[in-house]
C-alpha positions in Angstrom: 89.9 87.7 103.6 88.6 89.1 107.2 90.0 86.2 108.8 89.0 85.4 112.8 90.0 86.7 115.7 89.9 86.0 119.5 88.5 88.7 121.3 90.2 88.0 124.3 94.2 88.4 125.3 96.6 85.6 124.9 97.5 85.2 128.7 101.3 84.5 127.9 101.0 87.9 125.9 100.0 89.4 128.9 103.2 87.9 131.1 105.1 89.7 128.7 103.8 93.0 128.7 103.8 92.9 132.4 107.4 91.4 132.6 108.4 94.3 130.5 107.2 97.2 132.9 107.8 95.2 136.8 110.8 93.1 136.0 112.3 92.1 139.4 109.4 94.1 141.3 107.8 97.0 141.3 110.0 98.9 144.0 107.8 102.1 144.3 104.5 99.9 145.0 106.7 98.5 147.9 106.4 101.5 149.9 102.7 101.1 150.2 101.4 98.9 153.5 100.8 95.5 151.8 97.2 95.9 153.5 96.2 98.9 152.5 93.1 98.6 150.0 91.8 101.3 147.0 89.6 101.9 144.3 90.2 103.9 141.0 87.6 105.4 138.0 88.6 105.2 134.7 87.8 108.1 133.1 88.4 109.0 129.1 89.3 112.9 128.3 88.6 112.0 124.5 85.9 110.9 122.8 86.2 107.7 122.1 84.9 103.4 120.6 85.7 101.8 124.1 88.4 98.4 122.8 90.6 96.3 125.3 88.4 95.9 128.3 89.2 92.0 128.1 93.1 93.5 128.0 92.2 95.7 130.6 91.1 92.7 132.9 93.2 90.4 132.2 96.6 93.0 133.3 95.2 92.9 136.6 94.0 89.3 137.1 97.4 88.2 136.2 98.5 90.3 139.1 95.8 89.7 141.8 92.9 87.6 141.1 91.3 89.5 144.1 91.2 92.9 141.8 87.0 93.3 141.2 86.8 95.8 137.7 83.3 97.1 136.7 82.8 98.3 133.8 80.7 101.3 133.4 80.5 100.9 129.3 80.0 98.3 126.5 83.2 97.4 124.5 82.9 98.3 120.8 80.3 101.4 121.7 81.3 105.1 121.2 81.4 107.2 124.5 82.0 111.3 124.9 85.1 112.7 126.5 84.6 112.8 130.4 83.2 109.3 130.7 83.8 107.2 133.5 84.1 103.8 131.9 85.1 101.6 134.8 85.8 101.2 138.5 88.6 99.3 140.1 88.9 97.6 143.6 92.1 95.4 145.4 95.0 96.0 147.2 96.3 99.5 146.6 100.2 97.6 145.6 98.0 95.5 142.5 96.7 99.2 141.2 99.3 100.7 141.6 101.9 98.1 139.9 99.1 97.2 137.0 98.2 101.0 136.0 100.1 101.4 133.6 100.0 98.3 131.8 96.2 97.7 131.3 96.2 102.0 130.6 98.8 101.3 128.0 97.1 98.5 126.6 93.1 100.2 126.5 94.0 103.7 125.1 96.1 101.9 122.5 93.5 99.7 121.6 90.9 102.4 122.0 92.7 104.6 119.8 92.6 101.5 117.2 88.7 101.1 117.2 88.2 105.2 116.9 89.9 105.5 113.8 88.4 102.7 112.0 85.2 104.3 113.6 85.6 107.5 111.6 86.7 105.8 108.3 83.5 103.4 108.5 81.7 106.4 108.7 83.2 107.7 106.1 82.3 105.5 102.9 78.7 104.8 105.2 76.3 103.7 102.2 78.4 103.4 99.4 79.0 99.7 100.2 82.7 99.8 100.0 84.6 98.2 103.4 87.4 99.7 104.6 90.0 97.0 105.4 93.3 97.2 107.7 96.6 96.2 106.5 99.7 94.5 108.2 100.8 97.5 109.7 101.0 96.5 112.9 102.4 97.6 116.5 104.8 94.8 117.0 103.2 92.4 119.4 99.9 93.7 119.2 99.1 92.2 115.3 95.5 90.0 116.8 95.0 92.7 119.3 94.9 95.5 116.7 92.9 94.0 114.2 90.1 93.0 116.4 90.3 96.6 117.5 89.7 97.4 114.3 86.7 95.5 114.1 85.5 97.1 116.9 85.6 100.1 115.0 83.6 99.2 112.4 86.4 98.1 109.3 87.6 94.7 108.3 90.4 92.8 108.3 92.9 92.3 105.2 94.8 88.8 106.0 96.4 88.2 109.4 99.5 87.6 108.0 101.3 85.8 105.8 100.0 82.6 106.1 96.1 83.2 105.1 96.3 85.4 102.2 98.5 85.9 98.5 98.8 89.3 97.9 101.7 89.3 95.0 103.9 92.7 94.8 106.3 94.3 93.0 108.5 92.4 93.8 107.1 89.0 93.9 106.6 90.2 90.3 109.5 91.0 89.1 111.2 87.4 91.1 108.4 85.4 89.1 109.0 87.1 85.8 105.7 88.2 85.1 102.0 89.1 86.1 100.9 86.2 84.4 104.0 83.7 86.0 103.0 85.0 89.5 99.8 84.5 89.7 99.8 80.9 88.0 102.5 80.0 90.7 100.3 81.2 93.6 97.5 79.2 92.2 99.5 75.8 91.9 100.2 76.1 95.6 96.7 75.2 96.2 96.2 77.0 99.3 92.5 78.0 99.1 92.8 81.2 99.6 92.8 84.7 98.1 94.9 85.4 95.2 95.8 89.1 95.2 97.9 91.4 93.0 99.6 94.6 93.3 99.2 97.1 90.4 100.2 100.6 89.6 98.8 101.1 85.8 95.4 100.1 84.1 97.8 98.1 81.3 98.6 96.4 84.8 94.9 95.5 85.6 93.8 94.0 82.2 97.1 91.5 82.9 96.1 90.8 86.2 92.7 90.3 84.9 93.6 88.4 82.2 95.7 86.2 84.5 92.6 85.2 86.5 93.6 86.9 89.8 90.3 87.1 92.5 91.6 90.7 94.0 93.4 93.9 92.3 95.3 96.5 94.7 94.9 99.9 93.1 98.1 100.9 94.2 97.8 105.0 94.2 95.5 105.3 91.7 93.8 108.7 91.0 90.0 108.8 91.3 89.8 109.3 87.9 91.9 106.1 87.3 90.1 104.3 89.9 87.1 104.7 88.0 88.3 103.7 84.8 90.0 100.5 86.5 86.5 99.8 87.8 85.2 99.8 84.1 88.1 97.7 82.7 87.0 95.4 85.5 83.8 95.0 84.9 82.7 92.9 88.0 86.1 90.5 87.0 87.7 90.8 90.5 87.3 92.4 93.6 89.1 95.9 93.5 90.5 97.2 96.9 92.4 100.9 96.6 95.1 102.0 98.5 97.7 104.6 99.2 97.7 108.3 100.3 94.0 107.8 101.4 92.7 110.4 103.9 89.5 111.0 105.8 89.1 113.9 103.8 89.4 112.0 100.7 88.2 108.7 101.1 84.4 108.8 100.1 85.7 109.7 96.7 87.8 106.6 96.6 84.5 104.8 97.6 82.0 106.0 95.3 84.4 105.3 92.2 83.0 102.1 92.8 85.8 100.2 94.1 85.4 97.3 96.4 87.3 97.5 99.4 90.1 100.4 100.5 93.0 99.6 102.0 94.1 102.1 105.3 97.1 101.1 106.8 97.3 104.3 109.5 94.1 102.4 111.0 96.7 100.7 113.0 100.0 102.4 112.0 98.9 106.1 112.9 97.9 105.3 116.5 97.6 108.8 118.6 96.7 107.1 121.9 93.4 107.9 123.5 94.0 109.7 126.4 92.9 108.3 129.8 93.0 108.9 133.7 92.8 106.4 136.4 92.0 108.5 139.5 92.9 106.5 142.6 91.5 106.9 146.2 93.0 105.2 149.6 90.5 103.4 151.5 91.1 103.9 155.3 91.4 99.9 156.9 
C-alpha cells in the first residue's frame, strides 16, 4: 500500500502545536528583554536516526521568521550519542518560546525513525518488508509514517481511505470471508483487498475468495511456514501480532512478504535531546 507522504509539515498543524503550548502568550519569556539575542546547540544524548528537521524548522519560523537554523547532520541519517544536531540563532524570546514544541516533535519523530531502523536492520537480506500500522499518535499520523520511511521501513495504508483490510468484525457483519471479499470487490475502489485470518482454514477461505493480501494474525512460526506453502504465491502474506525485535528475523525467514509492527509508532520512547542556550551580549 505504501502511500505517498510529504516530508514537510502542514503549517496548520504547526500552529495548533504552538497554540497548545503558548496559548495567550509565553509569560516566562516576557521577563527577557525584547532585544536580547541568543544562540543554541541541540545535542542528542542517545544514538538516533534524525527525523523531523522540517517540523523543527517550521516551529521556529512560525514564531519568528528571522530565526536561523543550521543543521550539522542529514535527515534520515544515523548518529551516535552526544552528536551536535544543529545550531539555532535568533532573539532569546523566540528561542525560549519555541524550544519545547520543536524538541517534542524532533525527539518523537526521531524515536519512530530510530526504532524503524532497528526493525529494518533485523530483517535485512530476507526480502521481507516491515510495515507500520494505524496505531499512531493522534495528530501525528502523517509525520510518524514519514518517520517510519526515514528509518527504512514501509507504510501500510495511511488511513481507512486508501486500502481495504477486512477484520473479524467485518467478516461477522458480512456473514463470511467470501461475502466480505465479494462486497469489497464490488466497490471497485482500485486498492488492495486484505483479509485478516486466524487459522490455516481461514487462509484457504481467503485465498478461494480472491483476496490480494492475507494478514496472518498471531500465527506461530510453524503455522506461518505452513501458510506460505498453502498460499503458493497466490496472495501477498503479512504476519502480525506480538512480533518483537528478538523474534522478527525468524518470522521473516518463513517467507512472508510483510510484517506489520504497531510498536513502530505506538511504543515511542522519545530520544533524549538537549537544547543548550547561550545568551549573547548586545
